[in-house]
C-alpha positions as CSV (number, residue, x, y, z in Angstrom):
1,M,156.3,136.2,-30.7
2,R,155.5,139.9,-30.9
3,R,158.3,140.9,-28.5
4,N,161.9,140.7,-29.6
5,C,164.4,139.3,-27.1
6,R,167.3,141.5,-26.0
7,D,170.8,140.0,-26.1
8,D,170.8,139.4,-22.3
9,D,167.4,137.7,-22.7
10,L,168.9,135.4,-25.3
11,L,171.7,134.4,-23.0
12,S,169.3,133.6,-20.1
13,V,166.9,131.7,-22.3
14,A,169.7,129.6,-23.8
15,R,171.1,128.8,-20.4
16,I,167.9,127.2,-19.3
17,G,167.5,125.3,-22.5
18,I,164.2,126.7,-23.9
19,L,165.0,126.9,-27.6
20,W,162.4,125.5,-29.9
21,P,162.6,125.1,-33.7
22,A,160.1,127.2,-35.7
23,S,158.1,125.8,-38.6
24,D,160.1,127.6,-41.2
25,A,163.4,125.9,-42.1
26,G,166.6,127.3,-40.7
27,S,165.0,129.6,-38.1
28,V,164.7,129.3,-34.4
29,R,161.8,130.7,-32.2
30,F,162.6,131.4,-28.6
31,M,160.1,130.1,-26.1
32,E,160.4,133.2,-24.1
33,W,157.2,133.1,-21.9
34,S,157.3,129.6,-20.3
35,F,159.0,130.6,-17.1
36,R,157.5,134.1,-16.7
37,T,155.3,134.7,-13.7
38,A,151.6,134.9,-13.9
39,E,151.8,138.5,-12.9
40,E,154.2,139.2,-15.8
41,L,152.0,137.3,-18.2
42,A,149.0,139.3,-17.2
43,A,150.8,142.6,-17.7
44,A,152.1,141.4,-21.1
45,L,148.6,140.4,-22.2
46,R,147.1,143.7,-21.1
47,A,149.9,145.6,-23.0
48,G,149.3,143.5,-26.1
49,E,152.8,142.1,-26.2
50,V,151.5,138.6,-26.5
51,T,148.2,136.8,-26.9
52,S,146.7,134.0,-24.9
53,A,146.7,131.8,-28.0
54,E,150.5,132.3,-28.3
55,L,151.1,131.6,-24.6
56,T,149.0,128.4,-24.9
57,D,150.6,127.2,-28.0
58,E,154.0,127.7,-26.5
59,A,153.1,125.9,-23.3
60,I,151.7,123.0,-25.3
61,A,154.8,122.8,-27.4
62,R,157.0,122.7,-24.3
63,I,154.8,119.9,-22.8
64,E,154.9,117.9,-26.0
65,R,158.7,118.3,-26.1
66,D,159.7,117.8,-22.4
67,D,156.9,115.9,-20.7
68,K,157.9,112.6,-22.3
69,V,160.6,112.5,-19.6
70,I,158.9,114.3,-16.7
71,N,155.4,112.8,-17.1
72,A,153.7,115.6,-15.2
73,I,150.7,116.2,-17.4
74,C,148.7,112.9,-17.2
75,V,145.5,114.2,-18.8
76,P,146.2,116.8,-21.5
77,D,143.3,118.9,-22.6
78,F,144.9,120.9,-25.4
79,D,142.0,121.3,-27.8
80,R,139.8,122.9,-25.1
81,A,142.8,124.9,-23.9
82,R,143.3,126.4,-27.3
83,A,139.6,127.2,-27.6
84,A,139.6,128.8,-24.2
85,A,142.7,130.9,-25.2
86,R,140.9,132.2,-28.3
87,R,137.9,133.1,-26.1
88,A,140.2,134.9,-23.7
89,D,141.7,136.9,-26.5
90,Q,138.3,137.8,-27.8
91,A,137.2,138.9,-24.3
92,R,140.2,141.1,-23.9
93,A,139.7,142.6,-27.3
94,H,136.2,143.6,-26.1
95,G,137.6,145.3,-23.0
96,E,137.3,142.6,-20.5
97,D,140.0,142.0,-17.8
98,R,140.0,139.3,-15.1
99,P,142.7,138.2,-12.7
100,L,143.9,135.2,-14.8
101,L,142.5,136.1,-18.2
102,G,144.4,134.1,-20.8
103,I,147.0,132.6,-18.5
104,P,147.8,128.9,-19.0
105,V,147.5,126.8,-15.8
106,T,147.2,123.2,-14.7
107,V,145.0,121.3,-12.3
108,K,145.8,118.3,-10.0
109,E,144.1,115.1,-11.4
110,S,142.1,114.7,-8.2
111,Y,139.9,117.7,-9.0
112,N,136.7,117.0,-10.9
113,M,136.8,118.7,-14.4
114,A,133.8,118.1,-16.7
115,G,134.7,115.9,-19.6
116,L,138.1,114.7,-18.2
117,P,138.7,111.5,-16.1
118,T,139.1,111.8,-12.4
119,T,140.7,108.6,-11.1
120,W,143.0,109.6,-8.1
121,G,145.3,107.0,-9.8
122,M,142.9,104.1,-8.9
123,P,142.6,101.6,-11.7
124,Q,139.0,100.7,-10.8
125,H,137.9,104.3,-11.6
126,R,139.8,104.5,-14.9
127,G,136.6,105.3,-16.8
128,F,135.0,107.8,-14.4
129,V,134.3,111.2,-16.0
130,P,132.5,113.8,-13.9
131,A,129.8,116.0,-15.4
132,E,130.6,119.1,-13.3
133,D,133.7,121.1,-12.5
134,A,135.0,121.2,-8.9
135,V,134.3,124.6,-7.4
136,Q,138.0,125.6,-7.7
137,V,138.1,124.6,-11.4
138,S,135.0,126.8,-11.9
139,R,136.8,129.7,-10.1
140,L,139.9,129.3,-12.3
141,K,137.8,129.4,-15.4
142,A,135.7,132.4,-14.1
143,A,139.0,134.2,-13.5
144,G,139.9,133.6,-17.2
145,A,142.5,130.9,-16.8
146,V,143.3,128.5,-19.6
147,V,143.5,125.0,-18.3
148,L,146.1,122.9,-20.2
149,G,145.3,119.7,-18.4
150,K,145.5,117.6,-15.3
151,T,148.7,116.6,-13.3
152,N,149.7,113.3,-12.0
153,V,149.1,111.9,-8.4
154,P,149.9,108.9,-6.3
155,L,147.4,106.1,-5.8
156,G,144.6,107.5,-3.8
157,L,146.7,110.6,-3.1
158,Q,148.3,108.5,-0.3
159,D,152.0,108.9,-0.9
160,I,154.9,111.3,-0.8
161,Q,155.7,110.4,-4.4
162,S,153.5,110.5,-7.6
163,F,153.1,107.3,-9.4
164,N,150.2,105.0,-10.2
165,E,149.2,102.1,-12.5
166,I,147.2,104.3,-14.8
167,Y,149.5,107.2,-15.6
168,G,152.9,105.9,-14.5
169,T,155.7,107.8,-12.6
170,T,156.3,111.5,-12.5
171,N,160.0,112.4,-12.3
172,N,161.6,115.3,-10.6
173,P,162.7,117.9,-13.2
174,W,166.0,118.4,-11.3
175,D,166.9,114.7,-11.2
176,H,164.8,112.2,-13.1
177,D,165.8,109.4,-10.7
178,R,164.1,111.2,-7.9
179,T,160.5,111.9,-6.9
180,P,158.9,115.3,-7.3
181,G,157.0,114.5,-4.1
182,G,153.3,113.9,-3.6
183,S,150.5,114.0,-3.7
184,S,150.6,117.2,-5.8
185,G,153.9,116.1,-7.4
186,G,152.6,116.4,-10.9
187,S,151.7,120.0,-10.4
188,A,155.1,120.9,-8.8
189,A,157.0,119.1,-11.6
190,A,154.8,120.9,-14.2
191,L,155.6,124.3,-12.7
192,A,159.3,123.6,-12.4
193,S,159.3,122.5,-16.1
194,G,157.5,125.6,-17.4
195,F,154.2,123.8,-18.1
196,G,151.9,126.7,-17.3
197,A,152.3,129.5,-14.8
198,L,150.1,128.3,-11.9
199,S,148.6,125.1,-10.6
200,I,146.2,124.0,-7.9
201,G,146.7,121.1,-5.5
202,S,145.7,119.8,-2.1
203,D,147.4,119.1,1.2
204,L,146.7,116.8,4.2
205,A,150.2,115.5,4.9
206,G,152.3,118.1,3.1
207,S,150.9,117.3,-0.4
208,L,151.3,120.9,-1.5
209,R,154.4,121.8,0.6
210,T,156.5,118.7,0.0
211,P,156.4,118.8,-3.8
212,A,157.2,122.5,-3.7
213,H,160.2,121.7,-1.5
214,F,161.4,118.9,-3.7
215,C,160.9,120.9,-7.0
216,G,162.1,124.4,-5.9
217,I,158.7,126.2,-6.3
218,Y,156.2,127.9,-4.0
219,A,153.0,126.5,-2.5
220,H,150.6,127.6,0.2
221,K,148.6,125.4,2.5
222,P,145.7,127.7,3.4
223,T,144.0,127.9,6.8
224,L,141.7,125.0,7.2
225,G,138.3,125.9,5.8
226,L,139.5,129.1,4.0
227,V,139.2,127.5,0.5
228,A,136.2,125.6,-0.6
229,P,137.2,122.0,-1.6
230,R,133.9,120.8,-3.2
231,G,134.7,118.5,-6.2
232,M,138.2,117.6,-5.0
233,V,136.8,114.2,-4.1
234,P,137.4,110.5,-4.7
235,P,135.6,109.3,-7.8
236,S,133.5,106.9,-5.7
237,E,132.0,109.7,-3.7
238,P,129.5,112.5,-4.4
239,A,130.9,116.0,-4.9
240,W,129.1,117.5,-1.9
241,P,130.1,120.7,0.0
242,V,131.6,119.0,3.0
243,D,133.9,120.6,5.6
244,L,137.1,118.6,5.7
245,D,138.8,117.8,8.9
246,L,142.5,118.1,8.0
247,A,142.8,118.4,4.3
248,V,142.8,121.7,2.3
249,V,143.1,122.8,-1.3
250,G,145.5,125.5,-2.3
251,P,147.7,127.3,-4.8
252,M,151.1,126.5,-6.4
253,A,153.3,128.9,-8.3
254,R,156.8,130.0,-9.1
255,T,156.7,133.2,-7.0
256,A,155.2,134.3,-3.8
257,R,153.2,137.1,-5.4
258,D,151.7,134.6,-7.8
259,L,150.7,132.4,-4.8
260,A,148.8,135.4,-3.3
261,L,147.2,136.2,-6.7
262,L,145.9,132.6,-7.0
263,L,144.8,132.4,-3.4
264,D,142.6,135.5,-4.0
265,V,140.9,133.6,-6.8
266,M,140.5,130.4,-4.8
267,A,139.6,131.7,-1.3
268,G,136.1,132.0,0.0
269,P,133.3,129.9,1.3
270,D,131.3,127.4,-0.8
271,P,128.3,129.2,-2.4
272,L,126.1,126.2,-1.5
273,T,126.7,126.5,2.2
274,H,128.7,129.1,4.2
275,G,128.8,131.4,1.1
276,K,125.0,132.0,1.5
277,A,125.8,133.9,4.7
278,Y,129.4,134.9,4.8
279,D,131.8,137.1,2.8
280,L,135.5,136.7,3.1
281,T,137.7,139.5,4.4
282,L,141.3,138.3,5.1
283,P,143.3,140.6,7.4
284,P,146.3,142.2,5.8
285,A,149.8,141.0,6.5
286,R,151.1,142.0,10.0
287,H,154.1,143.7,8.5
288,E,155.4,145.1,5.2
289,R,159.1,145.2,6.0
290,L,161.3,142.1,6.6
291,G,162.9,143.8,9.6
292,D,159.6,144.1,11.4
293,F,158.8,140.4,11.6
294,R,159.2,138.4,14.8
295,V,160.1,134.9,13.8
296,L,160.6,131.6,15.6
297,V,163.0,129.1,14.0
298,V,162.5,125.4,14.7
299,D,164.9,122.9,13.1
300,E,164.8,119.9,15.5
301,H,162.1,117.4,16.0
302,P,162.0,114.7,18.7
303,F,160.8,112.0,16.3
304,I,163.2,112.4,13.4
305,P,166.5,114.3,12.8
306,T,166.8,117.1,10.3
307,G,169.2,116.3,7.4
308,S,172.2,118.5,6.9
309,A,170.9,119.9,3.5
310,V,167.6,120.9,5.0
311,R,169.2,122.4,8.1
312,A,171.4,124.5,5.8
313,G,168.2,125.8,4.1
314,V,166.6,126.7,7.4
315,N,169.9,128.5,8.5
316,R,170.0,130.4,5.2
317,V,166.5,131.8,5.8
318,A,167.2,132.5,9.5
319,D,170.4,134.4,8.6
320,A,168.6,136.4,5.9
321,L,165.9,137.4,8.4
322,A,168.5,138.4,11.1
323,D,170.5,140.3,8.5
324,A,167.4,142.3,7.6
325,G,166.8,143.2,11.2
326,A,164.0,140.8,12.0
327,R,163.7,139.4,15.5
328,V,164.8,135.8,15.2
329,E,164.6,133.4,18.1
330,W,165.3,129.6,18.2
331,H,163.6,128.7,21.4
332,T,160.4,129.7,23.3
333,P,158.3,128.0,26.0
334,L,155.3,129.0,24.0
335,L,155.9,126.4,21.3
336,P,153.5,123.5,21.7
337,D,155.1,120.1,22.6
338,L,156.3,118.6,19.3
339,T,156.0,115.0,20.5
340,E,152.4,115.5,21.6
341,A,151.7,117.4,18.3
342,A,153.0,114.6,16.2
343,I,151.0,112.0,18.0
344,V,147.8,114.0,17.9
345,Y,148.3,114.6,14.1
346,T,149.0,111.0,13.5
347,Q,145.9,109.8,15.4
348,L,143.7,112.3,13.6
349,Q,145.1,111.4,10.2
350,F,145.0,107.6,10.5
351,S,141.7,107.3,12.5
352,G,140.0,109.0,9.6
353,S,141.8,107.1,6.8
354,V,140.4,103.6,7.8
355,A,136.7,104.5,8.2
356,R,135.8,102.4,5.1
357,F,138.0,99.4,5.8
358,P,136.3,96.0,5.5
359,V,135.2,94.6,8.8
360,D,137.6,91.6,8.7
361,A,140.6,94.0,8.1
362,H,139.4,96.1,11.0
363,E,139.4,93.1,13.3
364,Q,142.9,92.2,12.3
365,L,144.1,95.7,13.1
366,R,142.3,95.5,16.5
367,T,144.2,92.3,17.3
368,R,147.5,93.9,16.4
369,A,146.8,97.1,18.3
370,A,145.9,95.0,21.4
371,G,149.3,93.4,21.3
372,L,151.2,96.7,21.6
373,S,153.0,97.5,24.8
374,A,151.4,100.2,26.8
375,D,154.7,102.0,26.9
376,D,155.1,102.1,23.1
377,R,154.9,105.8,22.2
378,S,156.3,105.4,18.7
379,L,154.5,106.9,15.7
380,D,154.0,103.4,14.3
381,A,152.1,102.5,17.5
382,A,150.1,105.8,17.3
383,R,149.1,104.9,13.7
384,L,148.0,101.4,14.6
385,R,146.0,102.5,17.7
386,A,144.4,105.3,15.7
387,M,143.2,102.8,13.1
388,V,140.9,101.1,15.7
389,F,139.8,104.3,17.6
390,S,136.4,104.3,19.2
391,H,134.2,107.4,18.8
392,R,135.2,108.3,22.4
393,D,138.9,108.0,21.5
394,R,138.4,110.3,18.5
395,L,136.6,113.0,20.6
396,E,139.3,112.9,23.2
397,T,141.9,113.5,20.4
398,D,139.9,116.3,19.0
399,N,140.0,117.9,22.5
400,R,143.7,117.6,22.6
401,R,143.9,119.3,19.2
402,E,141.8,122.3,20.5
403,L,144.4,122.7,23.3
404,H,147.1,122.9,20.6
405,R,145.1,125.5,18.7
406,H,144.9,127.6,21.9
407,L,148.7,127.3,22.5
408,W,149.4,128.4,18.9
409,R,147.2,131.4,19.4
410,Q,149.3,132.3,22.4
411,L,152.5,131.8,20.5
412,F,151.3,134.1,17.7
413,T,150.9,136.9,20.2
414,E,154.7,137.0,20.5
415,F,155.7,135.8,17.0
416,D,154.4,136.5,13.5
417,A,155.7,133.3,11.8
418,V,157.5,130.0,12.5
419,V,160.2,128.8,10.1
420,C,160.8,125.1,10.0
421,P,161.5,122.2,7.6
422,I,158.9,120.6,5.4
423,T,160.6,117.2,5.3
424,P,164.0,116.2,6.7
425,T,165.6,115.7,3.3
426,P,165.6,117.0,-0.3
427,A,163.9,114.9,-2.9
428,F,164.7,111.2,-2.5
429,P,165.1,108.4,-5.2
430,H,162.0,106.7,-6.5
431,D,160.8,104.0,-4.1
432,H,157.9,101.8,-5.4
433,D,158.0,99.2,-2.6
434,P,154.3,98.1,-2.6
435,D,154.4,98.0,1.2
436,P,154.8,101.7,2.1
437,L,155.1,100.8,5.8
438,G,158.2,98.9,4.9
439,R,159.9,101.8,3.2
440,R,162.7,103.8,4.8
441,I,163.9,107.3,4.4
442,D,167.7,107.9,4.4
443,I,168.7,110.9,6.5
444,D,172.5,111.5,6.3
445,G,173.2,107.8,6.0
446,V,170.8,106.5,8.7
447,E,167.4,105.0,7.8
448,Y,164.1,106.0,9.5
449,P,160.5,104.9,9.0
450,Y,159.2,106.4,5.7
451,F,156.1,108.0,7.1
452,D,157.9,109.6,10.1
453,Q,159.0,112.4,7.8
454,L,155.4,113.6,7.8
455,V,155.7,115.1,11.3
456,W,156.9,118.5,10.0
457,A,153.9,118.7,7.6
458,G,151.6,117.8,10.4
459,L,152.9,120.7,12.6
460,A,150.7,123.1,10.6
461,T,148.1,120.6,9.4
462,M,146.9,119.3,12.8
463,P,145.8,122.8,14.2
464,G,144.7,124.0,10.7
465,L,147.3,126.8,10.4
466,P,148.4,128.4,7.1
467,A,151.9,127.5,5.8
468,T,153.8,128.8,2.8
469,A,156.5,126.6,1.2
470,V,159.4,128.7,-0.1
471,P,162.7,127.8,-1.9
472,A,165.7,128.1,0.4
473,G,168.6,127.3,-1.9
474,R,170.1,124.1,-3.3
475,T,172.2,121.2,-2.1
476,S,175.8,120.6,-3.2
477,A,174.3,118.1,-5.7
478,G,172.0,120.8,-7.1
479,L,168.7,119.6,-5.6
480,P,166.2,122.3,-4.4
481,V,165.6,122.7,-0.7
482,G,162.6,124.5,0.8
483,V,161.3,125.6,4.2
484,Q,157.8,126.4,5.4
485,L,156.6,129.6,7.0
486,I,153.7,128.8,9.4
487,G,151.4,131.7,10.2
488,P,148.5,132.5,12.5
489,M,145.1,131.0,11.7
490,F,143.2,133.0,9.0
491,E,146.2,135.4,8.7
492,D,147.4,133.7,5.5
493,R,148.6,137.0,4.1
494,T,151.3,137.2,6.8
495,P,153.3,134.1,5.7
496,L,152.7,135.0,2.1
497,R,154.1,138.5,2.5
498,L,157.0,137.1,4.5
499,A,157.6,134.7,1.6
500,E,157.6,137.6,-0.9
501,L,160.1,139.6,1.2
502,L,162.4,136.6,1.6
503,E,162.2,136.0,-2.2
504,Q,163.5,139.6,-2.7
505,K,166.3,139.0,-0.1
506,I,167.6,135.5,-1.0
507,G,166.0,134.7,-4.4
508,G,163.4,132.1,-5.3
509,F,162.6,129.8,-8.1
510,A,165.3,129.0,-10.7
511,A,164.6,126.8,-13.7
512,P,166.4,123.4,-13.7
513,G,169.6,123.6,-15.6
C-alpha cells in the first residue's frame, strides 16, 4: 500500500482482525482499505494514495480468506474485476472522474449480469447466463464501479434467510449460526465482512432492510418507481422495463452518506420508457439539523410484539432525537390503522405471488380458503384468501391502498419521518424447515408465525414509501439491531439525511469483532 498506517491505525486494524500476510517472508501487509467508506475510497483514489488495482486485490484477498465461512459471494468475477480496476486506473490517469470510479462493489445474484449465471437460487435455472446487464448493473459500471461478483440469495428470493441448493447457506458475520437475513442477505453479509464498499439489492418484504438490520449496515428502500428495476428478473422471464407493484431495487452500504451516493447513481427512470420523457429531480431533505426534525416513533404492532432488544434500539434512536432537540412523539391519530395496513399489504403481496400456480394447486387453495371462518382476521387467513383473489378483489384492495397513501400524505404534513422496527428480533438462528409456513419466530421466549414478522417491512412497502435502515446499537449478546426511518413519497433525501445525522449522533456500522 502507498499509505503508511499510523500507530493508532495499527491498533484499530488489529482489533478488527484484518491482518494479511504479504508475499515476502517474515513481513505483514495491513489490509487497511477493506472497511473504508466509498466516499473515503473515492477521495483516496483522487489523491493518488491508492489505486483501484490495489483496492480490488485487497478485496479479493479478503474474500478468498474469509468467505469460506461467510459464503456471501456466490458468483465471484475476479478476473473481470481486476481488468475493470486496471481500466479505472487508466481512466483516472487520463483525467477522468466518475462517482464510483475504481471502487469495488458487489451485486445481488438476482440481477442479470452478462456472462454470469442468474438463478435466483433455483436449481432448474442453474445454467442460465444472460447476455445483457440489468439497467442497475449498467449504471454501476457507467459510474466506474468494479464489480467483484454476485451475492447469495434464498430460493426465488422468497425468504427472510439466504440459502439455496445451488450456492448453500450464507452465515451472519456476527454469529455464523444465525442468518444474515434475506433476500439481500449475501449483500449485507458481504458489506459487514469488508467485501467491497457498496452493494445493490432489492426489497418487497424487507429484503434490503432486514439484512441491514441483522448485519449492522445501512440500506435504503427507495420510493416505489424511483429506481428502474429492468433486468432484476427471474431467469424464466424476459428482462422488460415493467413497473413493479410492490418491489423496488436499492442501495446498501456501511454509511448513510454512501447510501445517498449510490442512490444518486441508481435513481432515475428507465431509458426505454419513462426516461424518454422525464428527468429526475429529487427534492432536498426537509431539514439539515437533527433538532429540526419532527419524528413519530412507533414500536408496537397489533399483530406481533416487539422484542426487548429491538425495542431498546428504537428507544436509543428516540432518545438521541429528543436529546438533539427534535420533536418526538409516540402517538398520533394521523397514523393509518396498522391492522388494516398489514392486511392490505399481505393481500397485495400474496395475491401477486400465486399468479403462475398450476390450476390444480389453485383449486386446492380455493377449497381451503372457502373453509375459513368469516370472522378469521388473522394474517394466515389473509394470505390464504389473497391467493384465490378475483380481479374484483384485487381492485378493491388497490383502492384500500390508495386510501392509505392519502393518509400517509396527511401524516407527513405534521411529521418528517417515522421511526419503527424492521423486524421484531435481531438475527435468528438458521431455520431450513422446508415448510416455511410451519416455521416460528421466537420473540422473548414466545413463538409466533414466521411470516408475521413481515408486518413492519410492509408498513412502508404497501404504500410505496421510502425507508432507510440504520444501525441502532447491539444486543447484550453482541448482535446488531437496526431501525427504519420511513419518509414521505419521493422525498427519499429526508430519511437519508436523518440517517446521516443520527450516525453522527449515535454512531453507525462497526466491523464484527
